[in-house]
N, C-alpha and C positions, 0 to 999 in steps of 0.2 A: 504494500500500500504506500501511496505517496500522500503528502500534504494535500488537503482539499479545502478550498474556500467555499463556504456556504453562507447563504443569507436566510433570515426569517423575517416575515413581514407582518404588518398589521394595517387594516384599513376599515373604513366604515362602509359596509356593504348595503345594497338596496334590496329589499325583500322581493324575490321573484324576478328581478331585473338582471338577467344573465348578461345581456349586452353591456350594460354599465359595469357590472362587476368584472367581466373579462377585460374591459378597457382599462380598469385600474390594475389588474394583474399584468397586463401588457406594459403599462407605464412603469410599474415597480420592477418587473423583470428586466426591462431595458436599463434601469438604474443599477440593479444588482450586477448585470453583465458588464456595465461600464466600470464598475469597481473591481472587476476581476473574479466575481463569483461564478462557480460552475453550476450551482444549484440554488433555487429559491423555493421556500416553503410558505404556503398560505394556510389560513385557518379552516376549520371544519365547515363544510357547506359554503365556502367562500364564493363559489360560482352562483349558487342559487339563493343565498340567504338561509337562515336557520329557524329562528324562533317563530316566525310567522306560520310555520308548518303545523304548529299545534292546533290550529283552527281548521285544517283542511280535511275534506272527505277523501276517500280512496280515489275517486275519479279525479279530484283536483290534484292529489299527489301524483297520479299517473301523468297528468298534464305537465307537471313540473319536472318529473323524473325523466332520465334518458337511458337509452341502451348504451352500454359500454362494451367495446371501444368505438362503435360506429356512430354515436350520437354527435350532434353539432358542436357541443362544448369541448369534447375531447379533440375533435378535428381542429377547432380553433386554438386550443392549448398547444397542439403540435405545431401549428402555424406560428404562434408566438415564440415557441421554443426555437424553431428554426431561424426565425428572424433575428433573434438575439443570441443564438448559440448558447443556450442555457437550458438546464433541466428544471422542470416546474412540477411542484406538488400542490394539488388543490382538491377541494371537496365539492360534492354534489349529491343529489338524490339519484339513485339508480333504479331502473326497472328491468326485469328480464322478459323473455318471450312469453312467460306464463303470467305476466303482470304482477309478479312479486316485487315488492319495493324494499330497497336497502339504503342504508347510509354509506356512501362510498367515498374513498379518498384515493386519488390516483397519482402516479408518477409518470410524466410524459416528457419525451425529448423530441428532437426534430423528426425522428422516424415513427413517432406514435407512442402507444401505450407501453410502458415498461413494467408497471405493477399496479395492482388494485387491491385495496383492503376494504372489506365490509365490516362496519362497526359491530363488535361482538355484543355490546350492551346498549342498544338504542332505546330511547324512551320519549322522544319529542312528539311522536304520533303513533297511535296504536296500530296503524297499518304497515309500519316498518318491521321487516323481519330481521332477526339477528344473523350476523355472519357466523360461520362455524369453522373458521380456520385462521391460523396465524399467517403472517405475510413477511417473508424475508427474500431479499433480492439483491443483485449486484448493481452497484452504481459507482462509476469512476474508480473501480478497484476496491471499493469498500462494500462490506455486507450491511445492508440497511433493513430496518423493520418499520412498520407503521402500526400505531395504536391510536384510536380516535377517542379523545376526551375521556369519558367514564371508563373506557377500557384500561386506562392507566391507573385508575383508582383501585382496581383489583390487582393486587401486586403480583399474583401468579402469572398474569398475562405478560408483564414486563420480563420476568425471569424466564418464562417459556420462550419468548421471542429472542432473548439473549442466548439461551441454550441452543436455539436453532442457528445461531451464528451471527446475530446482529451486533455490529459495533456502533452503529448510529440508530437511534429510534426517533422517528418523526412523530411528534405528539400534537396534532392539530386539535384545537379546542374552540368551543364557545362557552366561556366559563367566567366565574366570579360575579360578584354583585347580584346574587340571588339569595333568597331565604334558605335557611338550613336549621337543623337542631343545634348546630355549632354556635356557641356564644359569639355575639358580635356580627353575625351574618345578616344579610338583608339586601333589598334593592337599593340602588342609588338614585336619588331624585333626578329625573331627566332635565329638570330646570337648571341644575348645575352645569349640565353639558351646554345648554343653550346660552348660558351666561359665562362660559369658560374664558372668553377674552377679557371680560371685565373683572372676573374673580377666579383666576386659575387656582388660587390657594385652597379654597374650600373644596373644589373638585379633586385636587391632588390629595388632600387629606382623606377623602372618602376612598379614592382609588388605591391609595397605599396602605390603608388601615385594614382592619379585620374583615371588612366586606370584600376586600380585593387582594392586594399583593401579599399582605401578611399571612393570609390563609394559604396562598400558593407556596410561600416559603416554608410552610410546615411539612410539605411532602414532595414537591417537585425535585429539588436538588437531591433528595434521598434516592429517588429512582435512578438517577445517574450514578450516584456514589455507590450504592449497594451493589449495582450490577456492572460497574466499571465501563460505562458507555458514554457516548455523547448523546445528550437529549436536545432535540430541536423542537422547542415549544412555540406554537403560533396561536394567536388569539385576536379577535376583532377589537377595534377601538370605536367608541361612539354608539349610536343607536342601532340595535338589531331588533326590528319591529318596535315594540314598546319598551324594550329593556336596554339599559345602558351597560356597555361592556368597557373594560379598562385596559385592554391591550396587554402590555408587558411581555410581548413576544421576546423570546430570549434563547440563547444557546448556552448550554451548560456542559462542562467537561467531565471526564470520568472521576475527578476529585470532588465533584459537586459544586465547583466554582462557576459563577456566572461569567462567561467570556464577553458577552455583548447583550444589551437589552434595549428595546424601544422604550423611550421615556418621554416622548412628546404626545400631544393630543392629535397629531396629524397622521395621515396615511404615510407610512414610513417603513424603513427596513434597517436592520443592522446585519453586519457580516463578521465572520470570524474564520480563521484558518484552523482546521482540525489536524492534529498531529498524531500519527499512529503510535508513536512511542508511549504516549500517555496511557494507552489502553492496557499495557502490561505493567506500567509503573503504579497504577492506581490500586487501592485496596480491594475494590470490587473484583478485580481479576483473581486475586488470591482467595477471596471468599468463595468465588464460584468454583475454583479448583479444589477447595477444601470441603466441599459438600459431602454429606453422608446420606445419600438417598435410601440406603438400606434401613435407616432409622425412621424415615417419614414418608416413603413412597405410598404406603397403604393409607396413611393418615391424610395426605394431600389429595389422594384419589377417592376418599370416602364420599359416598353419595349423600346428597343433601337437597333440600328444596331451595332452588335458586329464587331469590326475591329482589325486586328493585322498587324502592319507594323513594322517589325524588320529591323532596318537600315543596320546591317552588312550583311544581306542576299542579299541586293542589291549592295553591294560594289564590287570593282574590283576583290577581291580575290575569290569571289563566282561564277565567270564565269565558265561555263561547260568546263571541260578539253577535 
């Protein structure tokens, strides 16, 4: 493996407006390529928008979703990738030939689709089916994996992806600034976003506090540190439907250190060069080698009733319009 420069981006998407969202992806991909990056990653459902889907019927979801790899958005991503000579990772809703709907995240270069991951733990809309496999693929000489948002909160998913060979895990999200049983969680007032030029301080305090970045710091660096990987986190900034998101897209190294992070309120990106030597220098490499699966393989594989209860889905702002 050789050093690899990667970018992660944040932007304010428009719900259901693929043309606009792809235009922003185009603009930021051009900027990343000009800075020398070989790869740029965008957030979960960055092509379609995300939160608005909680209102949609199955027929409406099928209108938004696309066949992969032959749908127009994948073809457009490949066109953008070719124009800027950069690999692009972005998300959208997928449908198959049987009209099953998935939450997908794709990796595309100038030749088309390289990899696709279906979210293992979807919950934004009852008509979305869960994916049933991990995703590991080659990219510029590195082994990469993809886990979408909640997939990363189930720690076995990250370890399994790493055991399949991933050195880099792309972690696209639409997260933070939502209610939870966790103390300090909650929505952030959209009025603060509208008034961000006049009063950036109040917005930054909300974004960086327990509703936002402080929660992220409780777990995200640990995923990189425990597994000895580079974690590439992407998240939107601004309004996603009626919910405000705080960005903080970042790249974390195998030591759990933040190499680069988006800290503005703007559509933006940050870049960092990934160094292969860190993979074996980090503690996570040793921890993985020291595993004793004979002690816990039956425990980890024990059958149980899988349950997903996302607090904000049942909150007042989620009522059907």
